Structures are given as C-alpha cells and as structure tokens.
TORKOL-4160 file (C-alpha; in steps of 0.2 Angstrom, whole numbers, padded with zeros to 4 digits, m for minus):
115
<pt num="1" X="m0170" Y="0235" Z="m0715"/>
<pt num="2" X="m0155" Y="0232" Z="m0726"/>
<pt num="3" X="m0143" Y="0238" Z="m0712"/>
<pt num="4" X="m0151" Y="0225" Z="m0700"/>
<pt num="5" X="m0149" Y="0211" Z="m0713"/>
<pt num="6" X="m0131" Y="0215" Z="m0715"/>
<pt num="7" X="m0128" Y="0215" Z="m0696"/>
<pt num="8" X="m0137" Y="0198" Z="m0695"/>
<pt num="9" X="m0126" Y="0191" Z="m0710"/>
<pt num="10" X="m0110" Y="0198" Z="m0701"/>
<pt num="11" X="m0116" Y="0189" Z="m0685"/>
<pt num="12" X="m0118" Y="0173" Z="m0694"/>
<pt num="13" X="m0101" Y="0174" Z="m0702"/>
<pt num="14" X="m0093" Y="0178" Z="m0685"/>
<pt num="15" X="m0102" Y="0163" Z="m0677"/>
<pt num="16" X="m0097" Y="0151" Z="m0691"/>
<pt num="17" X="m0078" Y="0157" Z="m0690"/>
<pt num="18" X="m0078" Y="0154" Z="m0672"/>
<pt num="19" X="m0086" Y="0136" Z="m0674"/>
<pt num="20" X="m0073" Y="0132" Z="m0687"/>
<pt num="21" X="m0057" Y="0139" Z="m0678"/>
<pt num="22" X="m0061" Y="0135" Z="m0659"/>
<pt num="23" X="m0059" Y="0116" Z="m0662"/>
<pt num="24" X="m0043" Y="0118" Z="m0672"/>
<pt num="25" X="m0035" Y="0128" Z="m0657"/>
<pt num="26" X="m0041" Y="0115" Z="m0645"/>
<pt num="27" X="m0033" Y="0101" Z="m0655"/>
<pt num="28" X="m0017" Y="0111" Z="m0656"/>
<pt num="29" X="m0017" Y="0114" Z="m0637"/>
<pt num="30" X="m0020" Y="0096" Z="m0634"/>
<pt num="31" X="m0006" Y="0091" Z="m0645"/>
<pt num="32" X="0006" Y="0104" Z="m0636"/>
<pt num="33" X="0001" Y="0097" Z="m0619"/>
<pt num="34" X="0004" Y="0079" Z="m0625"/>
<pt num="35" X="0021" Y="0083" Z="m0632"/>
<pt num="36" X="0025" Y="0092" Z="m0616"/>
<pt num="37" X="0020" Y="0078" Z="m0605"/>
<pt num="38" X="0029" Y="0064" Z="m0616"/>
<pt num="39" X="0044" Y="0073" Z="m0622"/>
<pt num="40" X="0050" Y="0085" Z="m0609"/>
<pt num="41" X="0050" Y="0073" Z="m0594"/>
<pt num="42" X="0069" Y="0070" Z="m0595"/>
<pt num="43" X="0075" Y="0088" Z="m0594"/>
<pt num="44" X="0073" Y="0102" Z="m0582"/>
<pt num="45" X="0064" Y="0118" Z="m0585"/>
<pt num="46" X="0081" Y="0127" Z="m0585"/>
<pt num="47" X="0087" Y="0115" Z="m0599"/>
<pt num="48" X="0071" Y="0117" Z="m0609"/>
<pt num="49" X="0074" Y="0136" Z="m0608"/>
<pt num="50" X="0092" Y="0134" Z="m0613"/>
<pt num="51" X="0087" Y="0124" Z="m0628"/>
<pt num="52" X="0074" Y="0136" Z="m0633"/>
<pt num="53" X="0087" Y="0150" Z="m0631"/>
<pt num="54" X="0100" Y="0142" Z="m0642"/>
<pt num="55" X="0088" Y="0138" Z="m0656"/>
<pt num="56" X="0078" Y="0154" Z="m0656"/>
<pt num="57" X="0090" Y="0167" Z="m0649"/>
<pt num="58" X="0109" Y="0166" Z="m0646"/>
<pt num="59" X="0110" Y="0156" Z="m0630"/>
<pt num="60" X="0122" Y="0143" Z="m0624"/>
<pt num="61" X="0119" Y="0126" Z="m0617"/>
<pt num="62" X="0129" Y="0116" Z="m0603"/>
<pt num="63" X="0136" Y="0099" Z="m0606"/>
<pt num="64" X="0124" Y="0091" Z="m0593"/>
<pt num="65" X="0109" Y="0099" Z="m0602"/>
<pt num="66" X="0116" Y="0092" Z="m0618"/>
<pt num="67" X="0116" Y="0075" Z="m0610"/>
<pt num="68" X="0098" Y="0078" Z="m0605"/>
<pt num="69" X="0093" Y="0083" Z="m0622"/>
<pt num="70" X="0100" Y="0067" Z="m0630"/>
<pt num="71" X="0091" Y="0057" Z="m0617"/>
<pt num="72" X="0075" Y="0065" Z="m0622"/>
<pt num="73" X="0078" Y="0059" Z="m0640"/>
<pt num="74" X="0079" Y="0067" Z="m0657"/>
<pt num="75" X="0060" Y="0064" Z="m0662"/>
<pt num="76" X="0054" Y="0073" Z="m0647"/>
<pt num="77" X="0067" Y="0087" Z="m0649"/>
<pt num="78" X="0063" Y="0089" Z="m0668"/>
<pt num="79" X="0044" Y="0089" Z="m0665"/>
<pt num="80" X="0045" Y="0102" Z="m0651"/>
<pt num="81" X="0056" Y="0114" Z="m0660"/>
<pt num="82" X="0045" Y="0112" Z="m0676"/>
<pt num="83" X="0030" Y="0115" Z="m0665"/>
<pt num="84" X="0037" Y="0131" Z="m0659"/>
<pt num="85" X="0045" Y="0137" Z="m0675"/>
<pt num="86" X="0028" Y="0135" Z="m0684"/>
<pt num="87" X="0020" Y="0149" Z="m0674"/>
<pt num="88" X="0015" Y="0164" Z="m0685"/>
<pt num="89" X="0027" Y="0176" Z="m0677"/>
<pt num="90" X="0042" Y="0164" Z="m0680"/>
<pt num="91" X="0037" Y="0155" Z="m0696"/>
<pt num="92" X="0047" Y="0167" Z="m0708"/>
<pt num="93" X="0063" Y="0161" Z="m0700"/>
<pt num="94" X="0058" Y="0143" Z="m0698"/>
<pt num="95" X="0072" Y="0136" Z="m0709"/>
<pt num="96" X="0085" Y="0146" Z="m0699"/>
<pt num="97" X="0078" Y="0139" Z="m0683"/>
<pt num="98" X="0077" Y="0121" Z="m0689"/>
<pt num="99" X="0096" Y="0122" Z="m0694"/>
<pt num="100" X="0100" Y="0129" Z="m0677"/>
<pt num="101" X="0090" Y="0115" Z="m0670"/>
<pt num="102" X="0100" Y="0102" Z="m0680"/>
<pt num="103" X="0116" Y="0110" Z="m0676"/>
<pt num="104" X="0112" Y="0110" Z="m0657"/>
<pt num="105" X="0107" Y="0091" Z="m0658"/>
<pt num="106" X="0123" Y="0087" Z="m0667"/>
<pt num="107" X="0133" Y="0097" Z="m0654"/>
<pt num="108" X="0124" Y="0088" Z="m0640"/>
<pt num="109" X="0127" Y="0071" Z="m0647"/>
<pt num="110" X="0145" Y="0074" Z="m0648"/>
<pt num="111" X="0146" Y="0080" Z="m0630"/>
<pt num="112" X="0136" Y="0065" Z="m0624"/>
<pt num="113" X="0147" Y="0053" Z="m0633"/>
<pt num="114" X="0163" Y="0060" Z="m0626"/>
<pt num="115" X="0156" Y="0059" Z="m0608"/>
C-alpha cells in the first residue's frame, strides 16, 4: 500500500509541475512569435541568420544587411538578441553576446550613416 501511495503522490507532483510550466512555455512562445512578427519584417531571413551568426558565432555581415538591421530598430534588435541569449544553453555567455550585439549595432549604424 505504501508503494501505491508514493506512486500516487509522484503522479500528483508531475501533474502539478506540468500545470505550472506549460502556461509559462506558451507565453514564451507567444512572445517569441510576436517579436518575430513585429521586429523581423524589415530584414531578410539571410540577414537574420547573418546577425545571429555575428552575435553568437564569428560570422560577418554585409553592408546592405547592416542597413536593414538599422531600419529594424535598436529596440527590436536588443529584444531579440536578449531573447535568444536568455536560452539555458547560452545564458552562461550572455554578457559576451550582449557586448557583441552592441558592437554589431554600432558598426551597422556607422555603415548606414556613411551610405
């Protein structure tokens, strides 16, 4: 009987955890979709990948892509990079990614001003 009670208790704990975390993930996905729909409309998918490559790897970005990034706006850029950098597998290096993001933004602003 004790084994049965512990299994029931475990089941209730699992159900409670699912009820708590599923809405959190749903909100996060809704936020991501909203950001994607409002912020990434001014850049091509290739530019989006280039931006991610510069910030999270050692990629490069073209001048036209920089112009698109500046048209997108700093708030959208910062919000999206922060959203990606907050992922559990990346959060240990978040400070580095945010610096690279700021450096990319400054570079792109200087490119767009000279165009």
